[in-house]
C-alpha positions as CSV (number, residue, x, y, z in Angstrom):
1,M,27.0,-19.5,-35.5
2,S,30.2,-17.5,-35.1
3,D,32.5,-17.1,-38.0
4,Y,35.4,-18.9,-36.3
5,N,35.3,-22.1,-34.3
6,R,37.9,-24.8,-33.6
7,F,38.0,-27.7,-31.2
8,V,39.4,-31.2,-30.7
9,S,37.4,-34.3,-29.6
10,Y,38.8,-37.7,-28.6
11,I,37.6,-40.9,-30.3
12,Y,37.0,-44.1,-28.4
13,L,36.4,-47.7,-29.5
14,Y,32.9,-49.0,-28.8
15,E,32.5,-52.8,-28.7
16,N,29.0,-54.2,-28.4
17,G,27.9,-50.7,-27.3
18,T,30.5,-50.4,-24.5
19,K,33.1,-47.7,-24.5
20,T,36.6,-49.1,-24.2
21,M,40.0,-47.7,-25.3
22,N,41.1,-44.4,-26.9
23,A,41.3,-44.7,-30.6
24,G,42.6,-41.2,-31.7
25,F,41.0,-37.8,-32.2
26,V,39.3,-35.5,-34.6
27,K,40.2,-31.8,-35.1
28,V,37.4,-29.5,-36.4
29,E,38.0,-26.0,-37.7
30,S,35.3,-23.6,-39.2
31,R,36.5,-20.4,-40.7
32,N,35.0,-18.1,-43.5
33,G,32.3,-20.6,-44.3
34,Q,34.6,-23.6,-44.7
35,C,34.8,-26.6,-42.3
36,R,38.1,-28.5,-42.2
37,I,38.3,-31.8,-40.4
38,A,41.4,-33.8,-39.6
39,L,40.8,-37.4,-38.4
40,A,43.6,-39.5,-36.8
41,L,42.7,-43.1,-35.8
42,K,44.7,-45.7,-34.0
43,N,44.1,-49.1,-32.3
44,V,41.9,-50.0,-35.2
45,Y,42.0,-53.8,-35.4
46,T,39.9,-54.8,-38.3
47,G,40.2,-56.7,-41.5
48,M,38.6,-53.8,-43.4
49,E,40.8,-51.7,-45.7
50,R,38.5,-48.7,-45.4
51,C,35.9,-47.6,-42.8
52,Q,33.0,-45.3,-43.4
53,V,33.0,-42.0,-41.6
54,Y,29.8,-40.3,-40.4
55,M,29.0,-37.1,-38.6
56,F,25.7,-37.4,-36.7
57,L,22.8,-35.3,-35.5
58,R,20.5,-35.8,-32.5
59,F,16.8,-36.4,-33.2
60,G,15.3,-37.2,-29.8
61,Q,17.3,-40.2,-28.6
62,D,18.4,-41.2,-32.1
63,L,21.8,-40.4,-33.6
64,R,21.3,-40.0,-37.4
65,G,24.4,-40.4,-39.5
66,V,25.5,-38.1,-42.4
67,Y,28.1,-40.0,-44.5
68,V,31.1,-37.9,-45.3
69,G,33.6,-40.4,-46.7
70,D,36.0,-43.3,-46.1
71,V,39.2,-43.5,-44.1
72,R,41.8,-45.9,-45.2
73,I,43.1,-48.3,-42.5
74,K,46.8,-49.2,-42.6
75,N,48.9,-50.7,-39.8
76,H,46.0,-50.5,-37.4
77,G,45.5,-46.7,-37.9
78,G,44.4,-44.2,-40.4
79,E,44.4,-40.4,-41.2
80,W,42.1,-38.5,-43.4
81,N,41.6,-34.8,-44.0
82,F,38.6,-33.3,-45.7
83,R,36.7,-30.0,-46.0
84,T,33.2,-29.0,-46.7
85,D,30.8,-26.1,-46.5
86,T,30.1,-25.2,-42.8
87,E,26.4,-24.4,-43.6
88,N,25.9,-27.6,-45.7
89,I,28.0,-30.5,-44.4
90,A,28.8,-32.9,-47.2
91,G,25.9,-31.6,-49.2
92,S,23.4,-32.9,-46.6
93,G,21.6,-29.6,-45.9
94,Y,22.7,-29.6,-42.3
95,R,25.1,-27.1,-40.6
96,L,28.1,-27.8,-38.5
97,D,26.5,-26.4,-35.4
98,Q,23.7,-29.1,-35.8
99,M,26.3,-31.9,-35.7
100,S,26.8,-33.6,-32.4
101,G,29.8,-35.9,-33.1
102,M,31.4,-38.4,-35.4
103,I,31.2,-42.2,-35.8
104,I,33.4,-44.5,-37.8
105,R,32.0,-47.9,-38.6
106,G,34.3,-50.9,-38.1
107,D,33.5,-54.5,-38.7
108,S,31.0,-56.6,-36.7
109,E,30.0,-54.7,-33.5
110,K,33.0,-52.3,-33.5
111,F,32.4,-48.6,-33.8
112,Y,34.8,-45.7,-33.2
113,G,33.1,-42.5,-32.1
114,T,33.1,-39.2,-30.3
115,R,30.4,-36.9,-29.1
116,W,31.3,-33.2,-28.7
117,D,28.0,-31.9,-27.4
118,H,26.7,-32.5,-23.9
119,G,25.9,-36.1,-23.2
120,D,27.2,-39.7,-23.5
121,L,27.5,-41.5,-26.8
122,D,25.0,-44.4,-27.0
123,I,26.2,-46.2,-30.1
124,R,23.1,-48.4,-30.1
125,R,21.1,-45.3,-31.2
126,F,23.1,-44.7,-34.3
127,L,21.2,-44.9,-37.6
128,V,22.5,-44.7,-41.1
129,R,19.2,-45.1,-43.0
130,W,16.6,-42.5,-42.3
131,E,14.4,-40.0,-44.2
132,E,16.3,-36.8,-44.7
133,N,14.5,-33.6,-43.7
134,P,16.9,-30.7,-42.9
135,E,14.1,-28.5,-41.5
136,E,13.4,-31.1,-38.9
137,A,16.8,-30.5,-37.3
138,Q,16.6,-26.7,-37.2
139,G,18.1,-25.6,-33.9
140,A,19.3,-29.1,-33.1
141,G,22.7,-27.8,-32.2
142,E,21.6,-24.7,-30.2
143,G,22.8,-24.2,-26.7
144,R,25.2,-27.2,-26.8
145,T,28.4,-27.4,-24.8
146,R,31.4,-29.5,-25.7
147,E,32.7,-32.4,-23.6
148,A,36.0,-32.0,-25.5
149,A,38.4,-29.0,-25.4
150,E,37.0,-25.6,-24.4
151,T,37.3,-23.2,-27.3
152,D,37.8,-20.2,-25.0
153,D,41.4,-21.2,-24.6
154,I,42.0,-21.3,-28.4
155,Q,42.6,-18.0,-30.1
156,P,42.0,-17.3,-33.8
157,A,45.1,-17.0,-36.0
158,A,46.4,-13.5,-36.8
159,E,44.8,-11.6,-39.7
160,G,47.6,-12.5,-42.1
161,G,47.1,-16.2,-41.5
162,E,43.4,-16.5,-42.2
163,N,42.3,-19.2,-44.6
164,T,40.9,-18.2,-48.0
165,C,39.6,-20.9,-50.2
166,A,36.6,-21.6,-52.5
167,V,33.4,-22.7,-50.9
168,A,32.7,-26.4,-51.6
169,T,29.3,-28.0,-51.4
170,G,30.6,-31.5,-50.6
171,P,33.7,-32.9,-48.9
172,E,37.0,-32.4,-50.7
173,E,39.7,-34.9,-49.8
174,I,43.1,-33.2,-49.2
175,K,46.2,-35.2,-50.0
176,D,48.4,-36.1,-47.1
177,G,50.7,-33.2,-46.2
178,E,49.0,-30.7,-48.5
179,I,48.7,-27.3,-46.9
180,K,46.6,-24.5,-48.5
181,D,46.4,-20.8,-47.7
182,G,47.6,-21.0,-44.1
183,E,45.2,-23.7,-42.9
184,I,45.9,-26.1,-40.1
185,K,48.8,-28.4,-41.0
186,D,46.8,-31.6,-40.5
187,G,49.6,-33.7,-41.7
188,E,51.4,-32.9,-38.5
189,T,49.1,-35.3,-36.6
190,K,51.2,-38.2,-38.1
191,A,54.2,-37.5,-35.9
192,E,54.5,-38.2,-32.2
193,P,55.4,-35.0,-30.4
194,G,58.6,-34.5,-28.5
195,T,61.7,-32.4,-28.3
196,E,65.2,-33.3,-29.4
197,E,67.2,-35.2,-26.8
198,G,68.6,-32.9,-24.1
199,Q,66.8,-29.9,-25.4
200,M,65.0,-27.6,-23.0
201,V,62.5,-25.1,-24.3
202,T,61.8,-22.1,-22.2
203,M,58.4,-20.4,-21.7
204,E,58.0,-16.6,-22.0
205,E,55.2,-14.7,-20.4
206,D,53.0,-14.7,-23.5
207,G,49.7,-16.2,-24.6
208,R,51.1,-19.7,-24.2
209,G,52.1,-19.0,-20.6
210,V,48.6,-17.6,-19.9
211,S,47.1,-20.8,-21.2
212,F,49.4,-23.0,-19.1
213,R,48.8,-20.9,-16.0
214,K,45.0,-21.4,-16.4
215,I,45.5,-25.2,-16.3
216,L,47.6,-24.9,-13.2
217,D,44.9,-22.7,-11.6
218,Q,41.9,-24.8,-12.6
219,C,43.0,-28.5,-12.4
220,P,43.3,-30.4,-9.1
221,G,46.7,-29.9,-7.5
222,M,49.0,-32.8,-6.5
223,Y,52.7,-33.0,-5.6
224,P,54.1,-36.5,-5.9
225,F,57.7,-35.6,-5.4
226,E,59.6,-35.4,-2.1
227,D,62.0,-32.6,-3.3
228,D,61.1,-29.0,-4.1
229,A,62.3,-28.9,-7.7
230,V,58.8,-28.5,-9.0
231,E,57.1,-25.1,-8.4
232,A,53.5,-26.1,-9.2
233,C,51.9,-29.4,-10.2
234,V,48.4,-30.6,-11.1
235,R,46.7,-33.8,-12.1
236,L,45.5,-34.1,-15.7
237,E,43.2,-36.3,-17.7
238,P,43.9,-36.8,-21.5
239,Q,41.0,-34.5,-22.4
240,D,42.7,-31.6,-20.6
241,I,45.3,-31.6,-23.3
242,G,42.7,-29.9,-25.5
243,R,43.0,-26.9,-23.3
244,M,46.7,-26.4,-24.2
245,P,47.9,-24.6,-27.4
246,I,47.1,-26.4,-30.6
247,D,50.6,-27.7,-31.2
248,C,50.3,-29.7,-28.0
249,W,47.1,-31.5,-29.0
250,S,48.8,-34.5,-30.7
251,Y,50.0,-35.6,-27.2
252,G,46.4,-36.7,-26.7
253,S,47.0,-39.6,-29.1
254,N,50.6,-40.3,-28.0
255,S,50.7,-44.1,-27.4
256,F,53.1,-44.0,-24.4
257,L,51.1,-41.2,-22.7
258,L,47.8,-43.2,-23.1
259,H,49.5,-46.4,-21.9
260,G,50.7,-44.6,-18.7
261,Y,47.3,-43.0,-18.2
262,Y,45.3,-46.3,-18.5
263,S,47.8,-48.0,-16.1
264,Y,47.8,-45.3,-13.4
265,R,44.6,-43.2,-14.3
266,H,46.3,-39.8,-14.3
267,L,48.9,-37.6,-15.9
268,I,50.7,-34.5,-14.5
269,F,51.3,-31.0,-15.7
270,A,53.9,-29.0,-13.9
271,R,56.0,-25.9,-13.8
272,L,59.7,-26.3,-12.7
273,K,61.4,-23.9,-10.5
274,R,63.5,-21.3,-12.3
275,T,67.2,-21.9,-12.3
276,D,68.1,-18.9,-14.5
277,E,66.5,-15.9,-16.1
278,T,65.3,-17.6,-19.3
279,G,61.7,-18.1,-18.0
280,S,59.4,-20.8,-16.7
281,H,59.8,-24.4,-17.9
282,Y,56.5,-26.4,-18.2
283,I,56.4,-30.2,-18.5
284,L,53.9,-32.9,-19.2
285,G,54.5,-36.0,-17.2
286,V,53.4,-39.7,-17.6
287,P,53.5,-42.0,-14.5
288,G,55.8,-45.1,-14.8
289,T,59.0,-46.8,-13.8
290,R,62.6,-46.4,-15.0
291,H,63.0,-50.0,-16.0
292,S,64.9,-50.5,-19.3
293,R,61.9,-51.6,-21.4
294,E,59.8,-48.6,-20.3
295,A,62.7,-46.3,-20.7
296,F,63.0,-47.4,-24.3
297,M,59.3,-46.8,-25.0
298,A,59.3,-43.5,-23.2
299,N,62.2,-42.2,-25.3
300,M,60.6,-43.5,-28.5
301,F,57.5,-41.4,-27.9
302,G,59.2,-38.2,-26.8
303,F,59.3,-38.5,-23.0
304,R,63.1,-38.6,-22.5
305,V,63.5,-37.4,-18.9
306,F,62.6,-39.4,-15.8
307,K,62.0,-37.9,-12.4
308,P,61.5,-40.4,-9.5
309,I,59.1,-39.4,-6.7
310,R,62.0,-39.9,-4.3
311,E,65.7,-39.3,-5.1
312,G,69.0,-40.0,-3.5
313,G,71.3,-43.0,-3.1
314,E,69.9,-46.4,-2.5
315,G,66.6,-45.0,-1.3
316,A,65.7,-43.7,-4.7
317,S,62.3,-44.8,-6.0
318,D,61.8,-46.8,-9.2
319,F,58.4,-45.1,-9.7
320,G,58.1,-41.6,-11.0
321,Y,57.2,-39.6,-14.1
322,W,58.6,-39.6,-17.6
323,Y,58.2,-36.1,-18.9
324,T,58.7,-33.8,-21.9
325,F,59.2,-30.1,-22.1
326,L,56.4,-28.2,-23.8
327,N,57.6,-25.7,-26.4
């Protein structure tokens, strides 16, 4: 396995074995033999104060769980950060590249899970009691591809920002907001992203611009507006946010964005036409209407600008896109 690896995978609620709504995401980073995981849950409706967290391996059709800890549930959500040895996840004898995903056990028939290798997650195949034999799983993770964010678009940090910390043989819980030796600021997942009201952030022709242009080139094009204020526009799915720079990832769990997506089954990513010499302006848009209640929710979650699909006088459309500038 390479020395550096990082990805995000979206978590969904499974009820009676059926995949339903988005329930957050998990970020995984492996560097210098250390694996750091940041778990952010939402839409967790359970009477339990803590839920057990497992990573799992594939053995044939079975998904065998490796217990890594508990996440505390409060206000229908929870966040938990931990770290462990990349070559010995939670002291289990299994490596990170042998792990296929993560499952959080709720109450009754509710599970929250994600699978980051190739294939669907069949929650009915999940086992927590099985005879451990690390040698049996040798090569279990070889040749896998992720259904989550492609790591090709994520570049390692500069040399000065590399993490240096002692190797741990089991998971070490990290207190909320604690940051060590330049590691990912996992505590940042608590905040909904967005810019200050009225602020426009410009985009220079740098690595971020390259990443955004790849999305415009590779995602299906669409142009819902009748004017020409938008230079390029594509249709997005929530999982495509994982292809953006890491500071944009938390949009994948933004409640307003997910509400708009599940209502209209798409999002948009666009580049506005330049009006000055400051560079290109990129936006992430959520379909909706400009009714007062929706406007309140959009502003609360960082989408403060509304662009109707048709503008001008009494013929202006109530339907359009609430958007935010990507910095």
